[in-house]
FIPA-532130 format. One record per residue (C-alpha): residue in one letter; x, y, z. Coordinates in steps of 0.02 Angstrom, whole numbers, plus 50000, padded with zeros to 5 digits. Layout:
BEGIN
AXYZ/...
% end
This chain:
BEGIN
M408365072649357/K407905090049461/T406915081649574/F408105065049601/L409545079749631/T408285086849760/L408045070249849/L409895067449866/V410435082649920/A409195081950055/A409635065550091/L411515069750118/V410585085350226/A409665072950325/A411495061950343/L412465073750384/V411075083750527/V410915063550576/A412895062550602/G413025079550668/A411805075750798/G412535058750852/L414245067750863/Y413575079450968/Y412735066951079/V414365058251088/A415415072751127/T414185079851242/V413245065751330/L413945049351298/Y415775052651293/P415585065451443/S414885048751551/L415955035651518/P416665027651690/E418585034951726/V419705021551661/D421345029451783/A420895015051903/L421335002251789/S423255007551811/G423235001452003/Y421754989451999/Q421744975652119/P420984958552054/K419884949452184/E420794937452238/P420624923452353/L421134918552532/R422874909452530/I423484898852679/Y425164893652707/A426014881952816/A427584888152930/D428674885752758/G427674895552642/T426934879352547/Q425304883052509/I423864871252590/A422274879852553/E421314892452435/Y419544898552480/G418674908352348/L417404911352214/E418654916552088/R420454905652041/R421664919352018/I423464920852021/P423934937751958/L425414939051836/S426444951351781/I426674953451590/D428224947351586/E427854931351682/F426734924351561/P427694912851419/R427934922751256/T427114907651192/L425354911451260/K425494928051229/L425694924851034/A424374910851049/L423054923851117/L423534937150981/A423064924950846/A421614920350928/E420964935450955/D421774952050912/A423264947150786/R423314967650771/F423144971950945/Y425044981450945/E424274992050793/H422864999550817/N422245012650931/G421024999351032/V419704998950874/D419864987550732/L419324998250602/V419174985750455/G418584971750567/V417204983250644/A416734986150458/R416614969950422/A415604963650573/A414444977950545/L414084974350346/V413434956550424/N412374961450546/L411504973550438/A411204958750325/D410434945550449/D409844957550577/S410504945950721/R411564959950786/A412854946650818/Q414514958250860/G415974952950824/A417764960550790/S417924965850978/T419804970351011/I420694965251148/T420344983151216/M418424982351191/Q418434965351279/L419314973551432/A418194987751429/R416564976851406/N417304964651541/F417624977851683/Y416154991551640/L414864986151532/S413564970951523/S413564958751394/A411874963651327/K412024963051138/T411454980751087/Y412194996550955/A412145008151108/R413344994451230/K414494992251056/L414715012451037/T414985013351232/E416324997851215/I417115007351064/L417305022851148/L417915017351310/A419365005151231/L419895021351138/K419785029251312/I420825014351389/E422305015051254/Q422555032751294/T422665028551485/L423795013851469/D425055008251351/K424834991351263/D425924977151370/Q424724985651536/I423094981751439/L423574964251387/Q424164960951583/L422494965451631/Y421674955951504/M422564941051528/N422284942851730/Q420564947751710/I419674935451585/Y418524922051629/L419224904151580/G417954892451650/Q418344879951779/R418174895951901/A419964900451830/Y420104921951806/G421554924151690/F422774911351633/G423814910851794/A422424900651865/A421984892651695/A423614883551684/R423384876951837/A421594871751821/Y421664864751660/F423564855851668/G424054858251854/V425664868951816/D426224887451829/A425844899051668/H427824897851633/E427804877951617/L426434881251485/T426944870651319/L426314880751152/S425194866151127/Q424434869251333/S424674889151259/A423504886151104/M422234877151178/L422094891051349/A422004902851218/G420414896551124/L419294897751281/P419014918951309/K417704916551154/A416624903451233/P417314897351408/S416074882451417/S415914876851222/F417844874851197/N418164868151388/P419544854151368/I418824845551526/S416964846251488/D416984844851283/P418904839951239/R418344837451054/R417954854151032/A419324861851108/R420584851551011/V419614860250852/R419864874950931/Q421534873650955/R422134866650792/Y421344882550723/I422384893550832/L423894882550786/D423504886550595/R423214905050653/M424844906250734/R425924897350574/A425134908350451/L425514923650553/G427384918050568/Y427244917250769/V427854899150758/S429074890250646/E428614872950554/D429394862550654/E428574870950810/Y427014868250728/Q427014850050701/E427584848450871/A426344854750941/L425144843450829/R425964829450899/A425724833251092/P424794818551174/D422734821451173/Y422224832151328/R422194824351496/P421414835451655/P422664833451801/A422224825651918/P421224831852062/A421674836852211/P421144828452384/R419794836352453/D420694834652619/G422494836352591/A423714840052715/G423274854552829/A421434850752804/S420774855252981/V422234868252975/A421534877352835/E419604876352902/Q420044881953082/V421184898353012/R419734901552867/R418354900153004/L419194911553123/L419634925752989/H417644926652926/E416974928153099/Q418184944553096/Q417984949152909/G416324941952839/D416504935252652/A417624948552603/I419304935452643/Y418574927652475/E419184938552377/S420214952252464/G422014942952442/L422444937352599/R423874926952622/V423894919152781/W425674909452879/T425174897752992/T426284886753128/I426184872053047/D427304862553031/L427054853952861/A427874836952881/E427354834253062/Q425574837453005/R425984824752857/A426134811653011/A424864817453109/E423504814352950/A424484797752927/A424294792353108/V422734795853152/R422214787652976/R423284771853028/G422494772253206/L420554774853148/D421124761653054/A421704749453160/H420224753653273/T419084749653147/H419974731753095/R419794728353283/H417934725653261/P416924714853159/Y416574720752963/S414994731452936/G414734727552764/P414634738852612/E414284756652620/A413274757652467/Q412224744652342/G412054750852162/D410864745452044/P411644729151951/A410714730651801/A410784750851775/L412784750251794/G412774736351660/L413104722951779/A411794709751733/D412284707251544/A414124706351612/A414274723951519/P414944735651638/D414464755751603/A416064762751655/K415374779351653/A413884776551764/I415084768851883/A416164781351904/R414654793351924/L414134782152082/L416044781052126/R416364801152126/E414764803652242/R415644793752394/P416604803452505/V418584805952472/L419404795852617/P421374796352620/G421974778552624/A420114770552573/E419684771452407/A418024768752331/A417494754852218/L416214746252146/V415944726752147/L416064717451975/T415794699352016/A415884690452187/A416324674252249/E416954666552414/D418854664852339/A418914681652236/V418124698952199/T418304709852056/V418054727352062/M417944742551962/R418744760752014/A418144776851981/D419444778251833/G418824761551757/T420114750651808/T419694735451855/E420654724052006/R420534706252064/I420244703352252/G420844687352295/K420674678452497/P422124685352569/G421244702852545/L419424694652592/A419994691752753/Y419274708352838/A417574705052746/R417124687752823/T417204694753014/A415524702252961/S414594684053011/A415274670153119/A415114658752946/R416564669052868/S415694673352721/V415914684452584/A413874682552532/R413354683852707/A414414699952704/G413364710752573/I414804709452441/R413874705652271/P414054713052114/G413544734152140/A414144735452305/V415094748852352/L416654745652464/R418264751752529/L420094746352484/R421654747652548/A423304743852516/G423864728252611/G425604717052629/Q424864706252510/G424084718852380/L422274726952403/E421174721352524/I419414725752587/T419344739952720/A417724749852799/P417564767252823/A417874770952996/E416424773653100/A417634781653256/Q418384797953249/A419914805353303/A420854822453343/L422794826153357/A423594844953422/A425264846453428/V426024861953513/A427744868653548/P427924870053738/R428974885353730/D427784897253656/G426204888153582/A426354889253421/I425414873253349/R426504862453251/A424944849053205/M423044848753217/V421754837253133/G420084836153172/G419614823153114/N419644807552981/G418204814152818/A417784828452725/D416694837452867/H417184851852920/L417044849653115/N418554851353187/R418624839953350/A420114848653405/T419714862753450/Q417704860253447/T417384844453518/W417294844553713/R417404828253814/Q417654820353979/A419594819253984/G419714803654098/S421304799254170/A422204810554062/F421544824354177/K422484816754334/P423994825854315/F423194843854368/V422424838254513/Y424104831154563/S424954845054521/A423514854254641/A424194840754771/L426204845754746/A425734863854778/R424954859454951/G426394848455006/M426374830854916/G427594820754848/P427964805754726/S428434797354899/T426704804054980/L425904785555020/V424034786454959/N422794771755012/D422134763454848/A420634757654945/P418594758554887/V417724774554956/E416064776554976/L415614793754993/P413774802355014/S413134810054853/R411254817354802/K410894800554724/G411314790054899/V413024781554907/W414354785954778/K415434770354757/P416964774954595/K417674760254521/G419544756654547/N420844749654422/G421244731954428/V421634725054633/A421644738654771/L423294738454835/G423174747855005/P424504762455028/I425514766454880/P426674781154831/L425984793054736/L427184788054596/E426634770454574/G424614778754600/V425074790354446/A425704777854344/R424524762954369/S423274775954355/K422434772654508/N420724782254528/Y420344778254720/V422274787554728/A421434801054624/I419934803454734/R420844803254905/V421974816854842/L420754829254784/Q419734823954948/H421354827155044/V421784845354964/G419944848954935/V418744850154795/A418544868754790/Y420334873954797/A421014860954663/R419674867954567/Q420224886654567/Y421914880254553/V421724873354379/T420714882754302/E422094898154337/A423514889054312/F423054877554176/D421544888954098/F420404876254085/D418404882454071/P417884884054241/R416144881154175/R416644865254130/I417544857654262/P416424849154412/S416324857254594/N416334838554660/L417504823754668/P417244815054493/M418414830254447/A419874819354499/L419284804554355/G419224819054216/A417384822154223/G417684839054174/E417524843753993/V418944848453875/T419634850653686/P421154838853637/L421924858153588/Q421614864553761/L422324849153832/A424014851253724/G424074867553780/A423944863153973/Y425144848853960/A426374861953870/V426544870454047/F427124857254114/A428284854853978/N428974870553969/G429514871854145/G427664878554218/Y427384893454103/K425714899254041/V425874898353853/K424314901153725/P424074890753581/Y424064900153413/L423924895853245/I424114912953123/S425934920653137/R425754934553003/I424514938452874/V424874949452713/D423594958852616/A423544960552414/T424774973752410/G426034964552484/A425804971952662/E426034964452824/T424214967852902/F424584955853081/R426004947953164/A425834935953311/R427024940653472/P426624925153584/D427534924453763/V428874913753772/A429244903753915/G430614909454012/E430574925853928/G429164934753972/A427744923453990/P426884922454147/R427084909954296/A425754896654282/I426574884854428/S428134883354492/A429654877354401/A429604862954538/N427984859754516/A428394857354346/Y429754846654378/L428784834154509/V427394831854381/T428464827354217/Y429444816454359/L427614807354385/L427264806354213/R428984799454128/N428804785454255/A427014781854204/A427584785354003/Q429244769054034/R428384758454172/G426554763354193/T424834763254052/G425794772653946/S427464760453943/A427224756253758/T428144771953734/N429504762153746/A429464757653582/L430314774653524/K431814771353633/R431804788053727/R431864791453918/D431344809753897/L429404805753846/A428134808853968/G426254806953970/K424564800454038/T423184788853965/G421424792553983/T419774782453961/T418244787854002/N416484776354065/D416174760853952/Y417524764553835/R416634781653763/D418384790453738/G420274786453726/W421404798553773/F423374800853770/A424274816553811/G426104816953836/Y427714827953793/Q429344831353762/D430464845653795/E429904851953624/L428244846953602/A426624844953670/T425334829053598/V423654825553634/V422714812653556/W420964810053560/F419834794353507/G417944795553499/R416444794553412/D415244810853356/I413764804253469/P414424796353626/R414204778453629/S415714765453663/L417124760653555/G416954744853606/R417614733453732/L419424734553802/E419374752553697/Y420534759053811/G421584775253770/S423234766553790/R422544752453644/N421734768153507/A422414785353562/L424224778653620/P424854770953467/V424224787153372/W425344797153483/I426754784253464/D426534783753279/F426544803453248/M427914807753383/R429084794353312/E429204805653149/A428954821953232/L430554819053349/A431654811053234/G433384818453251/V432904827653414/R434124825353550/E433604816153713/R433624827253860/P433684820454014/L432604828454169/Q433424842354239/A433154847054417/P432804866054450/A433534875254590/D432084872954697/I432134853254706/A432924842954850/V433514825154800/L433324815754957/G433794797954981/G433624797554799/V431774805954812/P431394820654722/Y430524835654846/S430074852654832/V431094863754941/D429454871954997/H428984853955071/L430404844355139/P430224829855264/G429644836355422/H429464854055348/G427644855255257/F427914837455167/I426434826855172/D426994812155190/R425554800955175/V423544802955151/D422064791255225/V423334778055274/P422804768455410/A423944769455563/E424464749655570/P424304739055415/T422644728755379/D422114713455277/D421324727755156/A423174732555128/A424034718455138/G424524721654953/G425554736755007/P427484740154963/D428704730355071/E430414744455087/D431244737954958/W430024740254836/F429534755954884/Q431454761054856/Q431524751954688/L430044765154639/F431234777654634/R432734770954554/
% end
């Protein structure tokens, strides 16, 4: 007995010594070494870069972590109660550590030595998420407990819960319940139902295991457990509980298109900011407002899609874009494997207006296809019409349409019909002439990140001629100047340069007619007259063209220089605004995560401080020429808009490699480019008037809806003599150049030239 008492006393003393040593270690070493938690009160979570249209509509988000930080009051009551039921029902009662739960977990751990710690309160989880690793050791658990106690001394309960609900990882790249509501249900947090709240509250325990998208069965089991807990704890009534149980089975929200409205715009903004700030933009919470008019942006994207689709259907069907193994897809035994088919189709690029589908059965009069969502469609003869263009025999089989083939569908007038991905590309840039604000920009078709509106440099063809004519007007020419539309032969390094004309050479014709008919010989003779060196300096200084990309020879008159669509739109804006130089800009303001404005655009405004690029008379005369071209010349298709205030010029490069239309109204200058990423022909007779101009018309119809038509107003430095406008600096007999390379007497070559009545008619 004495020995037992001695051992007991020794054990107690040893226990006290160990406990004392432990307490001493905690008090003198561990606790002082804990990180400071004061910063939690001002914690700013990593937030993605968000980009908005001018009206505040979000068009893109970039970041590794999806976050939508909310205040504690912005989280719905049912969500907070569901979370407490799942994770920490005594949250508002304990001081950061639930001693009963810790003791229970310790007994379990001692029994099986698995060290599978439990009983972590919300405060303890917060401490772990912010400061500790997920390693399961006793030392980490002790540190976690001490940190939780320290946090509870610094923050109140609502602050702790708000931090937790904004910081916890919940799968699908979503951090916090605000982002999770959007990721799993496509709604804002305040719109969550009780059923949805219970499902989200099950995620902190194991985001991958209870993810309703990847494992709906386990997610449903976890959801039911939380609803049961909420009822048992009195958080919900029986009626609310039963209603939540009757909620429909979970269905993920429809995925947003990878390239929604403004994709080109958003990518351009991301690229610009990344060049300045690096990867920090993905987590610093910047909010960027652009100049984009969302309605115009949508109209631009739709117009480009329709234009590319029309080009595709002007040429033979190229066949299916992929071929799956019929046996592997279950087609051989007429038992399609919907999951395998869905996987195959989801590997295809998302192309708006051209949905991918897989052929189940194929015959000459009908084809059955399956979509990625498992639904099937029958395409009859009308929907097969385009596919038949693949072969002279007009055969569906010859087109390669067989079971397992992946093809594209579009909505047609008589139902679904087969289409094909566009092999061409197009870009559109629309700029406000007043200050250069980019109102719409489309960088191409598809999911790549090449912005052809800003990154593709191409020859502009005849769309560049107005700048040469502007230089000529500055030297004394005018709309009535007679220029000889006759073949030219000029010496070159390779011998003799014989540029091609446009149609029949007409001999001496007014510049007005030469512009309208896009006469190459006229442009060359005009440039030759004013001088290449002068014109090159003029166009680069007045319109900010890159001198390294503008040739120092006569082909400049035919658009041999390289431009981007946005650059060309900015240059045409000078004509539209009366001659002022404005710089296209995309970002209007930037706000940081704290709400402080860090940038606001202050653009030069035409007539209000913007420098002059050309005289008001010059801008008026160019617009006079280009309105005539839009109404009576190569751009006459613009008459479909039933407006007389449109000005513009078509452009086509050699072998139909590029098609352009550049045009404007007082409030909007828009350029459309058509071509291929690797330059080659778009096809026979693919002029800019055939491919780019319809896109321009389609877009401007929407962009100018409700905009009042504006007649051309002559500025003070324009004089009208005999119905013909002249610059007051270059009047007939006083500096006006009345003819260029016109023979002294009419010749047979010029027999097609104008008579007096025809000449006067041009200027009515």
